[in-house]
ZAKOL-973194 format. One record per residue (C-alpha): residue in one letter; x, y, z. Coordinates in steps of 0.001 Angstrom, whole numbers, plus 524288, in hexadecimal, padded with zeros to 5 digits. Last residue first. Layout:
AXYZ...
This chain:
R65B6796A0131FBFC6640A95E1C31E7AV672D795F7731DE2A67B08955B53165BL689B295372316FBA6909F9496A30EA4D69D9B9424130E15L6A43F938B3304EBA69A3B939E02F9F8V69F71930582EFBFA6A0E5932932E12CG6A0C39298A2D568Q6AAED91FF72D068G6A9039219C2C1A9R6B2D392C982C0B9G6BB1992D432CCECL6B51E930B12D9F5V6ADB893C992DE9DM6AEA493D7B2ED65L6A383945D72F261P6A9D994CD82FD9CN6A19C9534E301C2V693169511B2FF80D68CF795CE630620L67E3B95DD53072EE676BD9692830D20A668F296D21310C6L6627B960C430BE1D6542D9623330FB8D6533996E423070FG65322965DC2FAE2L654849573A2FD44E6509F954402EF3FL657F795F072E83BA6644F95E3D2F081M664B594F592EF75R663009502D2E0C8Q66E48959EE2E06BV676A3950732E839R67376946232DE0FL6774694F822D325V6844F952AB2D999V686CD9442A2DBCCE68414941782CD5EV68DCC94BEC2C95FL69814945822D203V69497938792CBE6D6972B93DE42BE52V6A3B1944722C2F4D6A9D9937802C6C7V6B7CA93C112C890P6C29E93E2E2BEABP6CEFA936702C182G6DAC093C992C811G6E6BA93F522BFC6R6E98594C5E2C5DAV6DB3E950982C4F7G6CEC5949382C1ABE6C28D94ED82BB65L6BB90950E42C840L6C739958312CDBAA6C675961572C1FAR6B976966452C768G6C0CB96DA62D226R6BC2497B1D2CDFAL6AE57975DD2CDF6E6A52897B352C399G6A59596EDA2BB4CL6A096966D82C6BFM6948E96F862C780A692BC96E3C2B8C6R691BD95F8C2BA7DA6867D961442C406Q6808096B4C2BAD3D68081961B52AF7FE67B40956E92B83EG66EFC95E8A2BB49F66AD8969402C48BP65FAC96B2D2CE06P6653096FA02D6E8V66DBC97BAC2D920R67C02979E32D597V688FA97C342DC77A6974697AE72D8F7A6A2859794D2E285D6B0D397CA72E429H6B105983562F162L6BFC4980E82F14DV6C29597EA42FFB7E6B55497A3D304BBV6B23D971672F92BL6C05596CE02F90EV6BF35966E6306ADG6B86295B003012AG6B0E295DA82F4D2L6B2459650A2E812G6A52096A242E40AV696B3967652E238T68B5596F6D2E75FV67CB096D102E67CT672D2977842EA4CP6660C9760A2F1ABG65DF0982822F2FCF65FA598D0D2E8B1L65E88999A82F053A66387996D12FE14D66CC098C662F8FCH66C5D97F062FF1DT6781B975F52FEE3V67ACC968EE2F861G6881A962D22F6A0V691D995BB42EE17M6A05495BC02F189M6AB5D955552EA0BE6B76E94D8B2EDD0V6BE37947C92E207G6C16B939602E30CR6CBB1930022E7DDE6C72D92BA52F545I6BB71925272FB6DM6BB8D91FB730934Q6AF76917D030C8FC6A95391D3D318BDV6A7FB919F83271DL69ED79244532C70V69E85926A433B09G69213927EA342C6D68659930A834542L68F6993A8034B56E68CF5945A4354D4I6982294F4435517G69C90954713622EE6AA599572E35D66Y6B03D94D9436732R6A60E9431F363EFA6A84E944FB35560I6B6FE9440F35735D6B5939379D35F3DT6AC529319835534L6B601933FF34A43E6C19E92F033520DR6BAAB922873564AY6B65F91F6834855A6C3CF9227A342ECD6CA629193434C84R6C12D90E22348E3V6C2F7910D533A40Q6D1C69116E33B8CS6D19590462342C1A6C9178FE3A33832S6D2BD9022232D97T6D43B90AE5321A6L6CEE89184532582G6D127921FE31A79V6C9E392DC531FC3K6C4F4931C232D34V6BAE593CB032E23L6B6579433933AB3G6C25D94BA133CA7L6BA42957A233F70E6BE2095E7D332C8T6BB0F9521232B2AK6AD45950D733084H6A7CD95DCD32C09A6990B95B8F32C08L694A9953F633806R6874D9578333D2EA6808494AD133924G68BF19424433CC1S695A09391D3365BA6A3E9937C833A43K6ABF39332D32EDDM6B4059272032BB1V6BA7E924CA31E86V6BDFF9171D31A43P6C92990F9F31400F6C4559051A314B0G6B7748FF273108CV6A98A90352313D5L6A66C8F63431A2FG6B3208F553321C5A6B212903923258BA6A4569012432A86R6A9058F61E33370V6B3918FEF233907A6A9E0909F933B0FA6A055900C8341BEA6AAFD8FD6234B70A6ADF890BAE34DC4S69FB990E8D3509CT6949A916CF34B29V695869140233CA0L6908191A5C33025Q694939126A3244CE69A82916953176FR69BF99130E30927P69E4E92013302AEV69336928842FD24R68D239282A2EF8BI6825C931AD2EC3BG675D392A932E8A1Y66C6D934622EE93A669E092C0F2FAB1R6789992A352FBC4L67A20938D02FD62L67073938F6308ACQ6774F92D3A30E9AK683B99353A30DAEA67D539401331588A6793B9362431FCFH6873D9312C32161E68CBE93EE932179S683379428E32C2FL6778794A9A32845Q675D7958B632C61H668D095B20332C9G65CD4963D23314FP654B79597232A7CR65B2C94BF732AC5M65B219466331D01L65DD9937DD31AE9A64FD4933C031801Q64ECF93E8330DD7A65ABE9392D306DBK6545A92C17303FFR6481E932BF2FEC6F6504F93BE92F690S65834930D52F0A6P64BB492AFD2EB29S64ADF937762E2FFP6418A9429F2E599T6390B947652DA4ER63AD1952E42D11CP64962951D82CE9DA64ED295D1D2C675E650E5959C72B816D64877964842B239F64D4496DCF2BCC4P65B2696BD82B80CS65768972E92AB7BR65FB496E2A2A050Y668899785A29A50S671B9973C728F8EA6703C97E8A28568A66CD7988B328FB0F679CD986E0296D8R681F89885228A7BH679A59940C286B9H67BAF99A3C293F6D68A419975029479L68C9499D9C28736Y6853E9AA0728AD6A68ACB9AA872989EK698919A97A29306V6957C9B44C28958A68FF29BD0C2940FT69B4B9BB6729D7CI6A5509BD462929BC69EC59C9B128DCBN69D3C9CEFC29B8BG6AB909CCCE29E79F6B0BF9D2D3291F6T6A9559DF642946CR6A04B9E85D28CB1F697F69DE12285F8T690F29DD4C278E6A689349D1852745DV687AF9D2A626593R67AC69CE1325FC4S671929D914263DDS67AAD9E32025DC7G678F69F185260B1L6815E9F01526CC8L68CED9EC772641DT68B729F6402591BT684D0A01AE25FC1R689FFA036F26D85Y696A19FBAF26BFEA69B5C9FF6625E6FD695E0A0D00260CCE69E99A0EFD26C96T697E3A13AD278F3G69C52A086E2817EV6A715A100328850P6ADFFA051228F9AS6B19E9FEAC28298G6B28F9EFEE283D4W6A7EE9EBC827A76V6A7799DD0A27C68V6A0DF9D71827094C699799CA4C26FE8V694D29C2A026408L68C809B6B4266B6K68A309AD6025B75D67DA29AD63253A5T684869B44A2488ET681E59BEA923E30E67DF09C9FD246EAA689BC9C7AA24F9BA692AD9C9FB243F7D68CFE9D78C241C0V68E969DB1E25015L69C899D60D2504BD69FF59DD5B243DCQ69A3F9E9E824978A6A2319E8B9255FCL6AEA09E5E124E58R6AC899F1B524575D6AAD89FA8C2515DS6B6359F46D258DDM6C0319F58024DE1P6C10FA035E248B4P6B916A079B25475F6C25FA036525F4FP6B919A01A526ABBG6BE549F9AA27637T6C0049EBCD27B04I6B85B9E55B2702BP6B66C9D763274F4C6B0A79CECC26A2FI6A9D99C27326EB1L6A5149B865264DCV69C929AD9826A81G698769A05A26534V6A4FF99C6D25E49D6A77598E0025BAFP6A02398EA824EAED6A9489996624988A6A1229A2AD2412DL6A1739AD2024BBDI6B0349AE3424A9DA6AFB59AF7623BCFD6A4F09B9AA23C5FT6ACC49C21E245BEI6B9279C13323D9CK6B2309C47B230E8R6AB899D0132378DG6B88D9D5D923B74R6BF089D37B22E3DW6B6B89DDBD2275CD6BDE29E8EF22E19G6C19B9EE8A23B42V6C07D9E1922425CP6CC709DC7923B0BH6D5389E7002411CG6D46E9E30924F57G6DDEA9D7C925125N6D38D9CD7E24E6CD6D56F9C60D25B2FV6CCD09B9F425C85P6CCB29B43E26A19N6CC029A9A4265E6A6D5069A36525B9FV6D65F9B04725437N6E3B99B4732592BL6EA4A9BEF1250E0Y6F6809BC6424896G6EE559B89E23CC4P6E8039C5F123B28I6D9149C51423BB2W6D0AA9C4AC22F59E6D47B9B7A022925H6D9A89B40D2369EL6CBA99B19E23AD8E6CA509A69E230EDR6D7199A06523549Q6D23E9A0F12435EK6C59099A5D23F78E6CCF898F48238D2E6D5F798DE82447ES6C9E798C4324D0EL6C68C9968F2571BT6CAFD993B5264E8P6BED1992F126D4DL6BC2799D4D277B8K6B2FE9969B28161L6AE4F99FB128C1AG6B16899B7A29A01A6B39A9A8882A0B2G6C2619A6EA29FC5T6C1049A4DA29128A6B98A9B19F28FC7L6C3149B96729817D6CEF99B459290D6S6C83D9B664283BFF6C5169C48828715H6D3339C7A028A2BA6D87F9C07427E43G6CEE49C7232751FT6D1A69D49927A8CG6E0439D294279B7G6DF949CDAE26BBFS6D7E79D99A267A3I6CD8B9DB0725D11S6C5579D0B5263AEY6BE2C9C3D7261E9V6BB939BA8626D35V6B5549ADDF268A4V6AC279A64327179G6A8769980026F1ED69B9599367274E7A694D89907026812Q687C4993BE261B6P683B599C9326CE4K6751499F2F26ECDR671C69AD0F26AFDA6759A9B8D6272FBR66B609C2A02779BA667039BF0728544L673BA9B87F28919L67BBB9C43B284ECA673189CE1428BE8A672A59C5E22984BT681799C4CF2988DD683C69D34E2964CQ679889D7FE2A001L67D189CE8D2AAD3E68BAA9D0642A8DDD689F59DF0C2AAC1L681759DC502B69CG68C7E9D48E2BCAAD68F1F9C6C82C183V6890C9BD732B7D5R681399B1112BA29I67BD99A9FF2AE57V6702A9A1C62B269G67196994972ABAFF669F498C512B53CQ6753A985942BBF6R67D94991D92BAF5M673B2999A52C2D3A672E998F3E2CD50A681BB98EB92CE56D682FB99D622D04BV677F799DD12DA2FV67E28992832E19DQ68B739991A2E1D1D684FD9A5B22E60BA67EDA99FE02F221G671599A5C42F232T66DBC9B3F92EFD7L662CA9B4202F9B3K6599A9BF662F7F2G656569CC4C2FE9BT657E69D4402F243H661F79DE792F5D6S667499D9403029EA668729CBC12FCA5A66FC19D0F12F0DDT679719D8352F972R67C489CC0A30180A67E659C3C82F550G6876A9CDB42EF42T68F769CEAD2FBB9E690749BFDF2FCF9T695099BEF62EEF4R68ECF9B94E2E2BEG681C49BEC12E76BV67BB69C61C2DC18K677399BE1A2D06BV6791F9C4822C327A6717F9BC132B9DEV670959B7F12ABB1V665709AEDF2A7D2P665FE9A8F529A35V659409A4A8293CDG65A40996CE28E66A64C1D993D1291FCR650039882E29A56A65AA6990962A07EA650BE99B412A3A3R647CC9914F2AA1AD6533E98BC02B1B3A65700999562B658A6491399B112BB45L6495E98DFA2C24CL65699991682C81CF651AC99E9A2CCFES6458F998822D2F6R64E1498EAF2DA38G656FE999472DF8FD64C2C9A1AD2E524K64CC09B0552E73FL659FD9B1E12E0D5G662349BD462E533E668BD9C8E42DEC1V665DA9C51C2D0C7Y6684F9CD992C4D3C662C59C5ED2B97CA663C59C63E2AAA2I65AE49BD402A2BEA65E5F9BA5C294A0G657DF9B9A128749V64A4A9BDBE28B98E640B89C06728073P63A5A9B2F62810CR637009B41828F8DQ637D49A6F829681S644E69A9B129D30F63F629B6A92A1DCY634EF9AFFF2AA0FS63DB29A6242B0E2I648429B05E2B344F63DB79B99F2B86CD638879AFEC2C23BA646479AC242C688T649B79BA402C9B1E63E709BB192D331L630049BE8D2D3BAD62B3D9BDD22E1CDA632569C5232EC9CE63D289C6FE2E2A5N644969D1E72E997G646B09D9BC2DD24T6433F9D2532D0ADP6467A9DCC12C69BA641C19D5BC2BA46W646099DC642ADAEH640B39D7C82A0ADS6437B9D817291ECL651009DDC22901FR657249DF172828EV6658C9E1CB28073G6684A9ED6627784L672D39F41D27F7FE669039FD6B285C1Q660D69F18A28914L66C679ECA3290F0T668209F71A29A94Y65F4D9ED592A184V66AC69E4372A3F3P672D59EEE62AA7DR666CB9F3682B223G663BE9E6372B82BQ66B9F9E8762C47AH663A19F4BC2C700G6577D9EC902C94ES65C9F9E38C2D3D1Q6567D9D6242D38BT658209D5A32C4E6I652479CDB92B9C2L654719D1B42AB88A64F1C9CBA629F18I658A89CD32293CFA652FE9CD6028629P654499C577279C4G654F49CD9326D68D64FF89DAF7269C0L6505E9E8542700BD6466B9F31326D51D63DC39F02C27907R6469F9F65F2832EF6426D9F31A290ECA63C319FD24299DEE63D459F92D2A819F6317E9F3D92AF7FA6380B9E7D72B563N642E29F0D12BA2BL639969F8702C2F0N63E9B9F3B32D00ET63ECF9E8712D9BFN63F119E8272E895P633309DF332E92BG6335E9D9562DF43L62BAF9D3942D3F2L61F339CD312D8D9R616CE9C2742D2FAL608499C1E72D669G601669B68B2DD35S5FDD69BE8B2E94CR601EE9B47D2F370E60FC79B3AD2EE03V610C39C2762ED57A60CA09C3812FB9AA616EA9B97E2FF85A6215D9C0DC2F7F4L61DA89CD9A2FEB6R61E329C74130C16A62B889C199308D1Q62FF49CEFF30431A62C029D4EE31134A633B69CA5E3185AA63F829CD3130FBDG63E349DBA4312EEE63EC39D8B33216BE64A4D9CF9A31F89G652989D8C531747T650EF9E43830DF4E651DE9DD3D300C7A646D69D440304DFF63CE79DF6E30462G63E569EE1E3058ES63C4B9F1532F738A62FBE9F40C2EFB8F62FE39F2372E0EEA6254C9E7BE2E0C2V6210F9E2B82D373A6147D9DAF72D1AAF60FC69D0652C87EK6033E9C8FF2C53AV5F8E79D1992CBA6K5ED189C9662CF5CA5E6629D4EE2D66BQ5E6189CCFF2E304G5F4999CA942E1AEL5F7419D8F72DF75E5EFA49DC6D2EBBBE5F76D9D25B2F381I604409D81D2EE90V600DB9E63B2F1E8P602D39E5063009CL6108F9DF482FE8AP615C59E99A2F50DD61AB39F2A92FFBDG620DC9FF2E2FA9FV617D3A002F2EEF5L61A8FA01DC2E07AL615909F4372DD63V615259F0CA2CEE8A609BB9E7DB2CBA2L60A1A9DF4B2BF89D5FFEF9D7912B7F8V5F43D9DFDA2BB8BQ5E5FB9DC1D2BD4BE5DDDA9E7A92B8EDP5D86A9F4CF2BDA5L5E07D9F4642CA25D5D80B9F7042D61BA5DCC59EB462DE23V5EAB89F0072DC8AS5E7379FCC42E31BP5E386A0B092E08ES5E41FA09812D1AFC5EA85A14AB2CA35P5E5D0A195D2BCE8R5F18CA1C902B42BG5F58FA2AAB2B1BDF60326A28EF2B789V5FCB7A23B42C3D7S5EE0EA25682C601E5E3E1A25FD2D0BER5EDC6A25622DBBAT5EB76A22232EA10P5EBE4A13352EAE7H5F601A11352E015V5F61AA073A2D50EP5FA9CA0ADF2C74EH5F5C0A02172BC43L5FE929FFAC2B07BR5F9CB9F8E22A417A605199F1A629DD2G60A649F3672900FV618959F01E2931CR61D969FDD029037E611DAA04962966AA613849FCB02A2D2W621E6A007C2A342A61ECFA0F082A237V614BFA0E302AD19L61E3DA063F2B54AQ628C7A109C2B3BBR61F55A1B422B7F0T61AFAA13562C3B5I6291EA117B2C7DCG62BE7A1FFB2C6CAT61F8DA23182CE55R6226CA194D2D900P62F15A20732DC27R62746A2D072DECFG62C58A39C32D93AE620ADA3BFC2D06FT613D8A36562D527D60F88A2C802CAE5S60DF6A20D92D3F8A60A87A126A2D363G60938A0B352E062I605989FE502DA08V608B59FE982CB79A5FF909F5082C4A7V603609EF462B787S5FB4C9E97A2AC6BE5FEA19E1902A050P60B6A9DD422A62ER617789DA9729DE5F622BD9D7EA2A742F61A3E9D2CC2B249R60FAA9CD352A990D619B59C4F82A270L61F3B9C0292AF4DD6190D9B2AB2AEC4P620D69AC7A2B9B3V629309A0F12B58ET6298D996342BFD7A636A598F772BE71H636DB980B82BD42L63B81975F62C650P6344197A6C2D271R638F4975692DFB1G6326C969D12E64FS63ED0963182EAFCV63EC8958EE2E011D63C50963482D5CDL62F6D969A32D285D6299A96B842C4F2G6271A95CEC2C35DE6197B95E1E2BD7DA613349593C2CA07A61AAD963532D1EBA6161B96E1D2C8E2A608119692B2C9BCT608B2969AF2D87EM60E269776E2D792S6033B97BB92CE9AH5F8C0975EB2D772V5FEA897C8C2E345A5FEDB989402DB9DA5F077987C42D851H5ED23985E02E6AEP5F51A991DD2EA44E5EEC999AC02E001E5F79A99CC12D47EG5FF1C9A90E2D0D0C608539A0C12C8DDA615469A5E22CDB1V611109A8D62DB8AV60A1199BEB2DDBCR614B79945A2D6AAA61F4A99A362DF34R61790996FB2EB60F6168C988AE2E78AH6250F987EA2E450T6287B98D712F19ET61F24983D92F818L62545978C72F081T6329E97CAE2F573G62E2A97D1B30389H627379701330269T6334D969DD2FCAES63BA596EB4307E2G6324D9698F31229L6302795C8630BA6M63EB395A5B30AEB
């Protein structure tokens, strides 16, 4: 345990040195103070995100361009020209640096970093090898640097080693580095004539951010673009933490190929959740092919996708699959006001359109409430009585062409159960669609409720679309049913999540429990524990196990059975023994002394024949009539310890019905894990069976989480299977357990 804690503390120490620019002795003092203030969890990991002060990166007062050029036809010249224009836009003084030039684009040129006329906030490195320049920048007290050069971790082992050297040099220098293998996206021109909350964009591949960037042409404001590249230093998490504190940012949109550090990402997501700023992300790596491609491009681990998915859900990060979903969902979340209700009404000029959209929306989990009879009678004042207005609302077409259209829209929006009005317009039909679009825009200006339109025309040049709908900052306009449904669900889910969010880091244990000290004495570094030892580990954390005794003779087995109470189960027990049932090393339902003696001899004979070393035979209390569950701990390459719960016994291997979370998490997340299981109905009682003790099952999950947090890297794997969950009020018993020490 000391070894793993020391490693984590060292990582935290180095992060503080880089982030704060402190001298080593000052950083030690800061870390000691952080520990004293309770900023570290029980395993020595930070509990709060470090937010880098990136103001001087995005709005520097002075910029140095290392390797600047104005020779036409050179790639560096185009980049230098763009940087000159950007510096003028943000009001920064730009200083070219080149050893053989007196001036670049009419600006005096310094021969080296040491000769700069002033201390600069940002240095842009237009050099093939940024490593030699880093030390000079550190000596000149430069705050930030950008390295465009490629040929690092994205190229393989040799490049990864070069990137490690670069990262080490950056750490020693005290500056913060964006890149390498990044681009000019941070220096794009953003429109300054757009109002409202903005989207801040983070991408590891620059071109993947283009669809979001072009939202400006549709009237959606963008404030920042961080192209993180290989993330030798500054990473996605740093920018999430920073953007979530910016008052102009309404949503953060991310394209992520690989996470540099899982813990840092969770801390950043937690900071955004505390601030109520939604984070929408495309995360590559759902498939093996996607994961392999991402690694070859950025040189990062993608992590087990199920763990990534669960971690994002825990902290409210909205994961979408496509760039079109990213732009539409981020735009809606940035601009829409807080919902007043979660009911969705689908309103259309066609019964077929309304039915189709309603099927898709309901299937996605949106709530489409049936409008009250009173509301339906009101709507039938303007809509023919033979049309359905219960939800979806079908107006038949003609009412939208006159004064009745606005009456209908206002009446729907006045319903207190309605928070979202969605109107799919499958194609332009000017006598109706143009008036309908204008009525929807006008109605949206008079309500705090969300009004969405799906403009289904493939052309997109119609005036009702380009001018009326896109000209409105209150109407959310989509081009496809799917993107509208995805965005609206994310919008409602985000605000539901934000309203009840409690940071798990605030409740994470900061000091070891008495259970930890007991468990430490049972650990055997580098070994798998026997079932008996693994159960002792569970018992140390208050997890119930059957009455049992470990015996080394047939006579002792008979005596143990009498003490445990018939019927009994007998199992071979050994440190290297994992799959006992397949080897015939488990005997169930023994009811007499003679059966116990025979079972003991048979178990030891099989073990001897198979060459399995035993520490004895377990004589266990037999427990029936419950639901078999599985609770376990594994280590993820990105996030560290993870906790899994699912159906147990052989079902876990057959059905793969399991849910995972990354510690720390609270009771609400433990219960949510059970809610995700396809077999959750078994816990509620099926075919006349009684419901089981879900409260105790939740408590076991939380105790296993505590074990994962406190034992940390020392516990490589834990598998409690089956955990027999008994009837309500009767608890749960761990019938078998496997534990592997690192």
